[in-house]
ROBABA-264123 format. One record per residue: x, y, z of N, C-alpha, C, O in turn. Coordinates in pm, whole numbers, padded with zeros to 5 digits, always signed. Atoms other than C-alpha are relative to their C-alpha. Layout:
// residues N
XYZXYZXYZXYZ/...
// end
This chain:
// residues 273
+00026-00135+00049+20658+02309-03063-00002-00003-00152+00097-00043-00213/+00011+00002+00145+20537+02345-03423+00070+00120-00060+00063+00230-00005/-00067-00111+00065+20745+02556-03663-00100+00105-00043-00212+00073-00084/+00088-00110+00036+20597+02897-03734+00020+00038-00146+00121+00006-00208/-00006-00050+00136+20524+03053-04070-00015+00151+00004-00117+00205-00038/+00004-00145-00022+20607+03416-03994+00106+00067-00084+00216+00013-00101/-00097-00075+00077+20779+03673-04209+00080+00090+00093+00023+00158+00179/-00087-00083-00084+21079+03846-04049+00074+00099-00087+00141+00062-00183/-00076-00104+00069+21217+04176-04171+00118+00037+00089+00101+00080+00203/-00119-00020-00080+21573+04215-04057+00035+00149+00008+00133+00194-00051/-00031-00138-00031+21558+04577-03945+00090+00001+00123+00182-00081+00133/-00076-00005-00123+21699+04674-03605-00087-00055+00113-00175+00015+00161/+00081+00058-00106+21555+04436-03343+00032+00063+00135+00136+00127+00148/-00027-00054-00134+21529+04536-02975+00130-00056+00058+00162-00174+00041/-00127+00039-00061+21859+04527-02788-00026-00028+00148-00020+00064+00230/+00044+00031-00136+21761+04343-02470+00029-00145+00033+00074-00223-00051/-00005+00139-00044+21769+04024-02267+00138-00063-00008+00240+00005+00005/-00124+00076+00005+22032+03754-02301+00086+00044-00117+00209+00047-00106/-00077-00047+00117+22133+03878-02647+00081+00124+00038+00199+00135+00004/-00068-00124-00042+22219+04218-02497+00117-00032+00092+00226+00024+00075/-00106+00032-00095+22422+04066-02212+00118-00067-00069+00234-00038-00038/-00108+00071+00070+22620+03838-02443+00079+00096-00088+00202+00091-00091/-00069-00096+00088+22699+04117-02690+00082+00100+00081+00195+00131+00045/-00074-00095-00085+22799+04361-02415+00125-00066+00060+00232-00006+00060/-00115+00069-00058+23024+04104-02247+00108-00023-00106+00227-00002-00080/-00097+00023+00109+23187+04015-02582+00069+00129-00040+00190+00130-00066/-00057-00129+00040+23239+04382-02667+00101+00051+00103+00209+00098+00067/-00092-00045-00106+23396+04468-02331+00129-00079-00004+00238-00022+00007/-00119+00085+00004+23633+04172-02354+00085+00034-00123+00208+00038-00114/-00075-00032+00122+23728+04263-02712+00073+00133+00013+00188+00146-00029/-00065-00130-00020+23800+04625-02620+00122-00015+00090+00228+00042+00064/-00113+00024-00090+24021+04508-02333+00113-00069-00075+00230-00034-00056/-00104+00069+00076+24205+04272-02570+00072+00095-00095+00194+00089-00109/-00062-00098+00091+24264+04553-02820+00096+00092+00076+00205+00123+00027/-00086-00087-00080+24404+04776-02545+00126-00074+00044+00235-00017+00046/-00117+00078-00041+24631+04496-02423+00095-00022-00116+00217-00016-00099/-00085+00019+00118+24756+04429-02777+00080+00126-00029+00195+00119-00071/-00066-00127+00031+24839+04798-02813+00102+00041+00105+00210+00090+00071/-00084-00054-00107+24992+04873-02472+00073-00106+00082+00179-00079+00139/-00067+00107-00075+25077+04539-02310-00004-00129-00081-00075-00223-00045/+00004+00118+00087+25143+04287-02587+00037-00129+00071-00011-00237+00035/-00038+00122-00073+25305+04046-02341-00118-00057+00077-00138-00179+00080/+00119+00045-00072+24988+04032-02130-00105-00052-00099-00171-00152-00073/+00095+00043+00103+24775+04005-02446+00035-00140-00050-00054-00223-00070/-00043+00132+00045+24981+03708-02560-00036-00107+00102-00078-00217+00066/+00034+00095-00105+24927+03538-02225-00150-00027+00003-00193-00141+00018/+00146+00017+00000+24551+03601-02238-00045-00088-00116-00129-00177-00099/+00037+00083+00115+24526+03453-02587+00047-00144+00019-00022-00238-00021/-00049+00136-00026+24738+03156-02483-00095-00076+00091-00121-00195+00072/+00091+00064-00095+24500+03087-02196-00142-00017-00056-00211-00113-00021/+00140-00001+00040+24175+03165-02379-00033-00066-00132-00143-00117-00148/+00027+00056+00132+24207+03043-02739-00010-00152+00009+00067-00216+00081/+00014+00146+00002+24089+02687-02805+00116-00062-00075+00133-00040-00195/-00115+00067+00059+24401+02479-02868+00001-00145+00048+00008-00170+00168/+00003+00141-00040+24392+02097-02872+00117-00040+00090+00099-00121+00182/-00115+00035-00083+24743+02077-02724-00022+00042+00145+00015-00030+00238/+00027-00046-00137+24633+02283-02423-00109-00084+00066-00102-00110+00186/+00104+00087-00055+24320+02070-02379+00061-00130+00050+00019-00183+00153/-00069+00122-00043+24546+01767-02357+00063+00017+00138+00078-00080+00213/-00061-00028-00130+24708+01935-02056-00102+00043+00105-00065+00089+00213/+00104-00027-00100+24375+01989-01882-00056+00140+00000-00126+00178+00094/+00052-00137+00004+24295+02344-01988-00144-00001-00055-00171+00054-00162/+00137+00022+00048+23925+02259-02019-00081+00129-00012-00180+00132-00085/+00074-00127+00009+23810+02620-01969+00000+00057-00142-00084+00140-00176/-00007-00050+00136+23913+02683-02329-00121-00042-00083-00147+00019-00187/+00123+00039+00068+23595+02499-02437-00105+00111+00004-00199+00111-00075/+00093-00113-00011+23415+02819-02330+00068+00132-00037+00011+00212-00111/-00063-00132+00013+23667+03104-02331+00032+00038-00144+00039+00156-00176/-00036-00033+00138+23755+03076-02701-00108+00085-00068-00079+00162-00160/+00111-00073+00062+23411+03218-02786+00010+00150+00022-00058+00227-00047/-00014-00142-00030+23518+03554-02639+00137+00054-00041+00173+00166-00007/-00131-00041+00048+23862+03568-02802-00010+00043-00146-00053-00034-00232/+00000-00053+00137+23892+03788-03113+00127+00082-00022+00182+00142+00070/-00102-00093+00044+24165+03963-03306-00048+00080-00120-00035+00203-00123/+00047-00064+00123+24015+04039-03647-00131+00074+00027-00229+00010+00067/+00125-00076-00023+23754+04320-03617-00116-00049-00085-00231-00044-00040/+00108+00046+00088+23556+04177-03911-00062-00128+00055-00184-00143+00054/+00053+00122-00061+23523+03835-03747-00087+00034+00122-00194-00024+00142/+00076-00042-00117+23409+04006-03429-00135+00058-00040-00238+00025+00018/+00122-00067+00043+23154+04218-03613-00100-00099-00058-00218-00095-00024/+00091+00093+00066+23008+03936-03825-00065-00096+00099-00184-00125+00089/+00054+00094-00098+22966+03698-03532-00109+00066+00084-00217+00009+00103/+00096-00066-00088+22790+03950-03309-00120+00056-00076-00230+00065-00021/+00114-00045+00081+22576+04090-03591-00098-00115-00021-00220-00095-00013/+00087+00116+00015+22444+03740-03653-00079-00030+00126-00198-00060+00121/+00068+00025-00128+22365+03692-03285-00105+00107+00026-00213+00077+00076/+00092-00110-00026+22199+04034-03265-00127-00009-00085-00237+00002-00032/+00116-00003+00089+21972+04008-03570-00087-00124+00013-00209-00114+00005/+00078+00124-00008+21866+03643-03531-00030-00038+00145-00136-00092+00175/+00015+00044-00138+21914+03592-03158-00122+00055+00070-00184-00015+00151/+00116-00059-00067+21639+03831-03051-00128-00077-00028-00208-00101+00062/+00120+00076+00036+21372+03638-03242+00000-00137+00067-00104-00185+00111/-00009+00132-00065+21498+03306-03103-00025+00012+00150-00096-00069+00208/+00020-00019-00144+21511+03439-02747-00147+00026+00032-00197-00021+00134/+00143-00025-00023+21152+03565-02778-00081-00130-00001-00183-00139+00067/+00075+00124+00012+21042+03212-02867+00037-00103+00106-00048-00184+00145/-00041+00104-00094+21244+03006-02619+00027+00054+00141+00039-00025+00235/-00027-00058-00130+21309+03249-02331+00149+00023+00024+00233-00040-00040/-00140-00038-00025+21629+03400-02190+00082-00115+00057+00196-00136+00016/-00076+00107-00064+21730+03104-01974+00041-00106-00103+00156-00150-00105/-00033+00100+00102+21711+02859-02264+00095+00059-00105+00176-00014-00163/-00091-00061+00099+21887+03110-02491+00144-00006+00051+00236-00036-00025/-00134+00016-00056+22185+03116-02255+00048-00143-00016+00164-00167-00051/-00036+00140+00017+22180+02737-02264+00037-00032-00143+00131-00106-00169/-00032+00020+00142+22173+02743-02644+00136+00058-00034+00216-00006-00102/-00127-00065+00035+22463+02988-02666+00118-00078+00056+00207-00120-00019/-00116+00067-00060+22699+02824-02419+00004-00149-00032+00112-00206-00045/+00002+00142+00037+22584+02471-02501+00059-00022-00138+00137-00116-00157/-00053+00015+00136+22660+02518-02871+00149+00031-00005+00224-00033-00079/-00143-00033-00006+22995+02680-02791+00079-00121+00050+00182-00155-00006/-00071+00113-00060+23096+02382-02576-00006-00123-00091+00096-00187-00114/+00015+00118+00086+22957+02108-02804+00086+00012-00125+00150-00085-00165/-00080-00020+00120+23125+02258-03111+00149-00013+00031+00224-00072-00047/-00141+00008-00038+23457+02292-02929+00042-00143+00030+00149-00187-00010/-00031+00141-00030+23444+01935-02799+00008-00080-00129+00097-00163-00146/-00004+00069+00128+23361+01812-03149+00126+00031-00077+00187-00059-00136/-00124-00037+00066+23651+02007-03294+00122-00066+00063+00213-00111-00007/-00111+00065-00070+23885+01871-03029+00008-00148-00036+00117-00200-00060/+00001+00142+00034+23779+01513-03104+00050-00022-00143+00121-00118-00169/-00051+00011+00137+23843+01570-03475+00151+00022-00005+00221-00037-00088/-00144-00029+00000+24188+01706-03392+00083-00122+00042+00202-00130+00012/-00072+00119-00045+24279+01371-03237+00043-00088-00117+00129-00174-00101/-00043+00075+00119+24305+01230-03591+00140+00038-00044+00209-00039-00110/-00132-00046+00039+24619+01436-03636+00007+00050-00143+00111+00098-00186/+00002-00040+00140+24512+01516-03993-00086+00123-00025-00055+00203-00113/+00091-00113+00018+24227+01767-03961-00021+00070+00134+00023+00022+00238/+00033-00077-00119+24105+02028-03713+00125+00036+00080+00129+00019+00202/-00123-00041-00066+24454+02153-03636+00002+00152+00015-00074+00223-00050/-00010-00143-00025+24554+02498-03509-00087+00041+00117-00112-00039+00207/+00083-00051-00109+24337+02716-03285-00134+00047-00051-00159+00054-00172/+00133-00048+00035+23982+02843-03277-00038+00115+00092-00013+00109+00213/+00043-00117-00078+23840+03178-03164-00137+00044-00048-00181+00008-00158/+00124-00065+00040+23511+03365-03169-00125-00083+00023-00118-00204+00046/+00130+00062-00026+23143+03288-03128-00074-00035-00128-00197-00038-00130/+00063+00039+00125+23081+03187-03488-00082-00127+00012-00187-00139-00051/+00075+00124-00019+22971+02842-03375-00135+00028+00065-00236-00030+00026/+00126-00036-00067+22708+02994-03144-00093+00073-00097-00213+00049-00097/+00082-00072+00099+22589+03227-03423-00064-00098-00098-00181-00083-00134/+00054+00102+00089+22547+02926-03654-00109-00082+00070-00211-00114+00010/+00099+00078-00076+22363+02732-03383-00130+00078+00015-00239+00021+00001/+00119-00084-00015+22124+03023-03324-00075+00008-00133-00198+00003-00135/+00063-00004+00132+22059+03048-03699-00073-00132-00027-00185-00131-00078/+00063+00129+00023+21986+02674-03716-00129-00014+00081-00230-00063+00030/+00119+00009-00084+21742+02692-03424-00109+00093-00053-00226+00057-00052/+00098-00091+00060+21574+02994-03583-00069-00066-00118-00190-00056-00134/+00058+00069+00115+21525+02791-03900-00094-00112+00045-00203-00126-00010/+00082+00113-00045+21389+02488-03712-00128+00046+00067-00229-00024+00063/+00121-00055-00062+21143+02706-03521-00090+00071-00101-00210+00086-00079/+00075-00079+00099+21037+02900-03833+00036-00049-00141+00087+00027-00223/-00049+00063+00123+21095+02662-04124-00051+00068-00126+00022+00076-00225/+00059-00058+00120+20864+02835-04369+00006+00153-00003-00057+00217-00088/-00001-00146-00011+20946+03190-04268+00100+00061-00098+00216+00022-00100/-00095-00075+00082+21096+03422-04529+00059+00115+00081-00005+00167+00172/-00068-00111-00067+21343+03686-04414+00029+00107-00103+00082+00079-00211/-00033-00113+00087+21370+04030-04570+00124+00066+00055+00121+00126+00163/-00128-00056-00044+21730+04143-04544+00003+00148-00032+00017+00188-00148/-00001-00146+00017+21719+04519-04489+00139+00045-00046+00238-00001+00011/+00106-00073+00071+21766+04724-04707-00043-00066-00131-00109-00002-00213/+00034+00068+00125+21726+04462-04985-00147-00039+00004-00186-00115+00093/+00145+00029-00005+21350+04442-05067-00034-00136-00059-00125-00147-00141/+00024+00136+00050+21362+04068-05134-00014-00094+00118+00070-00095+00208/+00020+00098-00105+21221+03797-04911+00071-00129-00038+00050-00184-00146/-00079+00121+00024+21456+03499-04883-00043-00105+00103-00040-00077+00222/+00033+00106-00097+21341+03167-04728+00118-00028+00091+00232-00034+00045/-00108+00015-00096+21540+03108-04413+00085-00123-00028+00204-00125+00004/-00078+00121+00028+21642+02760-04529+00112+00027-00099+00218-00034-00092/-00104-00030+00097+21834+02911-04819+00111+00084+00062+00226+00078+00018/-00103-00073-00074+22015+03145-04583+00090-00098+00075+00213-00083+00076/-00078+00104-00070+22122+02842-04377+00090-00072-00099+00209-00092-00073/-00078+00072+00101+22233+02658-04691+00114+00088-00053+00226+00041-00070/-00103-00090+00052+22421+02963-04820+00115+00019+00097+00231+00013+00057/-00106-00017-00099+22610+03021-04498+00080-00128+00017+00203-00124+00029/-00070+00127-00011+22692+02651-04469+00094-00021-00119+00205-00072-00102/-00084+00016+00118+22826+02654-04826+00124+00089+00008+00235+00045-00024/-00114-00091-00011+23045+02959-04764+00100-00051+00103+00221-00050+00079/-00090+00049-00105+23186+02815-04443+00067-00130-00043+00182-00155-00004/-00063+00121+00052+23249+02481-04616+00113+00035-00096+00217-00031-00097/-00106-00044+00091+23447+02664-04882+00123+00046+00078+00236+00011+00044/-00112-00042-00085+23660+02829-04613+00066-00121+00066+00188-00125+00082/-00055+00122-00061+23700+02488-04449+00095-00071-00096+00204-00114-00056/-00084+00066+00100+23839+02340-04770+00125+00082-00031+00234+00027-00044/-00114-00086+00030+24061+02640-04843+00103+00001+00112+00222+00019+00088/-00091-00001-00116+24208+02621-04492+00054-00139+00031+00122-00158+00132/-00044+00138-00022+24275+02246-04526-00055-00054+00133+00017-00115+00212/+00072+00053-00116+24019+02163-04256+00058+00051+00132+00081-00025+00226/-00052-00061-00123+24152+02405-03995-00103-00011+00112-00224-00015+00086/+00088+00012-00116+24008+02376-03644-00102+00113+00004-00217+00091+00040/+00090-00116-00005+23858+02727-03670-00129-00026-00076-00238-00002-00024/+00119+00018+00084+23620+02635-03952-00071-00131+00031-00191-00143+00006/+00067+00122-00048+23553+02284-03820-00095+00035+00114-00209-00011+00118/+00081-00038-00115+23425+02439-03498-00121+00083-00044-00233+00062+00004/+00110-00085+00046+23217+02702-03679-00108-00084-00067-00227-00065-00040/+00098+00084+00069+23049+02443-03904-00072-00094+00096-00190-00123+00079/+00063+00086-00100+22986+02216-03608-00109+00074+00076-00197+00011+00136/+00104-00078-00066+22778+02501-03467-00139-00029-00058-00237-00030+00016/+00129+00033+00060+22502+02416-03716-00053-00131+00057-00171-00142+00089/+00041+00127-00059+22497+02059-03588-00037+00014+00146-00130-00052+00194/+00030-00021-00142+22502+02180-03227-00138+00064+00015-00212+00030+00107/+00133-00061-00003+22196+02397-03300-00110-00102-00025-00214-00100+00041/+00098+00105+00029+22012+02101-03449-00015-00093+00121-00126-00131+00157/+00004+00086-00117+22105+01887-03149-00075+00067+00114-00155+00002+00182/+00071-00071-00107+21984+02154-02905-00150+00001-00026-00229-00020+00065/+00142-00004+00033+21654+02183-03088-00065-00136+00023-00177-00144+00074/+00055+00134-00019+21604+01805-03083-00022-00028+00148-00125-00085+00186/+00014+00021-00144+21664+01795-02707-00111+00088+00055-00191+00043+00137/+00102-00094-00046+21445+02103-02649-00140-00051-00035-00230-00045+00049/+00130+00051+00043+21156+01953-02849-00038-00125+00078-00154-00143+00116/+00027+00123-00075+21189+01617-02672-00038+00031+00144-00128-00032+00200/+00034-00039-00138+21186+01785-02331-00139+00060+00007-00213+00035+00102/+00135-00057+00003+20877+01982-02428-00106-00107-00009-00210-00098+00056/+00096+00109+00012+20701+01662-02533-00009-00079+00130-00118-00121+00171/+00000+00074-00127+20809+01490-02210-00079+00074+00107-00151+00012+00186/+00075-00079-00098+20669+01776-02002-00150-00011-00026-00229-00022+00067/+00141+00014+00034+20340+01755-02191-00057-00134+00043-00168-00141+00096/+00045+00134-00042+20314+01380-02129-00010-00007+00151-00106-00063+00204/+00003+00001-00146+20400+01429-01762-00121+00073+00054-00183+00028+00151/+00117-00075-00046+20128+01691-01724-00129-00077-00024-00220-00074+00060/+00120+00080+00026+19870+01465-01887-00013-00116+00099-00122-00145+00147/+00004+00110-00097+19967+01174-01661-00040+00051+00137-00119-00013+00207/+00035-00059-00129+19945+01400-01356-00149+00034+00006-00214+00012+00108/+00142-00033+00003+19601+01522-01463-00088-00124+00011-00190-00122+00081/+00077+00125-00008+19475+01166-01512+00005-00058+00141-00096-00109+00191/-00013+00053-00137+19608+01064-01170-00086+00080+00097-00155+00022+00181/+00082-00084-00088+19443+01361-00998-00149-00024-00023-00227-00025+00072/+00141+00029+00029+19113+01289-01176-00042-00133+00063-00154-00145+00113/+00031+00130-00060+19130+00928-01055-00019+00013+00151-00110-00046+00209/+00012-00018-00146+19189+01038-00694-00129+00073+00036-00192+00040+00136/+00125-00071-00028+18896+01282-00710-00121-00094-00015-00216-00087+00063/+00109+00098+00019+18672+01004-00846-00010-00094+00120-00119-00126+00166/+00001+00089-00115+18778+00777-00560-00059+00069+00123-00133+00006+00199/+00054-00072-00114+18696+01048-00302-00152+00016-00012-00225-00003+00086/+00145-00014+00018+18352+01112-00453-00073-00132+00023-00181-00136+00082/+00062+00131-00018+18277+00741-00459-00005-00038+00148-00106-00089+00196/-00002+00031-00143+18385+00698-00096-00098+00089+00075-00159+00045+00173/+00093-00091-00066+18178+01006+00001-00144-00049-00015-00222-00041+00080/+00136+00050+00020+17862+00857-00154-00028-00121+00088-00136-00134+00145/+00018+00117-00086+17914+00530+00030-00018+00041+00146-00099-00018+00218/+00011-00045-00139+17962+00717+00357-00136+00066+00026-00194+00050+00133/+00132-00063-00015+17644+00921+00297-00110-00105+00016-00199-00091+00099/+00098+00108-00011+17444+00601+00244+00007-00064+00138-00095-00094+00199/-00017+00062-00131+17591+00454+00561-00057+00088+00112-00122+00038+00203/+00048-00090-00104+17510+00765+00769-00152+00015-00004-00215+00032+00100/+00147-00010+00007+17150+00783+00639-00066-00118+00071-00174-00105+00129/+00054+00116-00070+17096+00433+00773-00001+00021+00151-00075-00045+00223/-00005-00032-00143+17182+00578+01114-00066+00135+00028-00035+00200+00127/+00077-00124-00016+16947+00878+01069+00088+00124+00013+00057+00215+00090/-00087-00119+00001+17227+01123+01009+00028+00038-00145+00041-00048-00233/-00027-00050+00135+17292+01339+00706+00133+00076-00001+00156+00165+00080/-00129-00069+00017+17637+01447+00596+00007+00053-00142-00060+00004-00232/-00009-00065+00130+17739+01668+00307+00146+00000-00048+00240+00013+00029/-00131-00006+00066+18028+01659+00062-00012+00090-00122-00119+00100-00183/+00003-00084+00119+18124+01899-00213+00024-00084-00124+00034-00207-00117/-00013+00072+00127+18170+01810-00579+00133-00073-00013+00147-00160-00099/-00129+00066+00004+18530+01705-00511+00010-00117+00097+00113-00185+00104/-00004+00107-00098+18436+01459-00239+00056+00040+00134+00089-00046+00215/-00050-00049-00128+18553+01679+00048-00116+00025+00096-00221+00075+00055/+00106-00013-00100+18349+01682+00370-00029+00147+00029+00062+00228+00043/+00044-00135-00033+18144+01999+00441-00072-00005+00134-00172-00075+00148/+00066-00002-00131+18056+02070+00806-00142+00054-00013-00171+00130-00106/+00140-00047+00008+17684+02133+00876-00013+00151+00003-00107+00205-00056/+00013-00145-00011+17749+02502+00958+00066+00073-00117+00069+00196-00118/-00063-00063+00117+17929+02564+00626-00108+00031-00102-00161-00061-00165/+00111-00041+00085+17676+02763+00420+00046+00041-00142-00036+00087-00222/-00048-00047+00129+17897+02835+00119-00058-00084-00112-00074-00206-00099/+00050+00069+00117+17758+02747-00220+00097+00014-00118+00060-00007-00234/-00093-00023+00110+18073+02822-00417+00062-00129-00051+00141-00129-00145/-00049+00129+00048+18145+02453-00453+00144-00030+00036+00198-00131-00009/-00140+00020-00036+18493+02488-00301+00009-00073+00132-00048-00028+00231/-00021+00072-00124+18593+02236-00042+00123+00049+00070+00188+00143+00026/-00118-00041-00076+18864+02262+00214+00131-00038-00064+00235+00024-00040/-00126+00045+00061+19115+02072+00004-00032-00070-00131-00124-00152-00136/+00021+00063+00130+19135+01969-00358+00133-00045-00052+00229+00032-00052/-00124+00050+00057+19400+01753-00512+00014+00047-00144+00114+00015-00210/
// end
């Protein structure tokens, strides 16, 4: 898939598809967490213990945290920024790759980033603490948007200035790197930054699969053309043989036999490979 050169104005995109489902699910879970924090703090603590990505818990087999951390939030600003990024950029990406692949991008980047953060935590020096939120997925979606639209400028509403998408990627990466350094390489910011790499990895796999499908279709077409040629060749030989016995037989353009009482001239045989 070749990158597009389209200008995007970041107004209010349609609220639909996989983006809508992910945002609604995240919002419902966050509201429930806020209510639990207010009225049942003991239950809220248990939910966060089970859901937040923690390397120590992964060591004990709590593998579901590779996914659940993306829906765990406490800070309203973190919640808002993550979902705003998914909403404004995700719609354009989903339109280009489809809903099914968008779900794969979201959850795949969440898992890959979490696994990468966990592996870094094994050093005992970096990627310590916990990780929450879908910042990694938001970064992955931004990276895929850039790779699909490398030359596209984005107009950030209401600022009347078009900014190349690559500089937005660089700017966000720089800000998150600064937070990473200020936090002494905390797991939270390791996972978020790994989201950019997860997006690049997803795009590389997606592009390779698209190329493989194209090659497969070409090979299939060549094989079918060869079989049709063989049928036509065999049909001509059979016609010559039958003429020697004073009989005439008919075949269509695909090499399929046509009975004498078949008067159709549409060129369609009974079976075509």
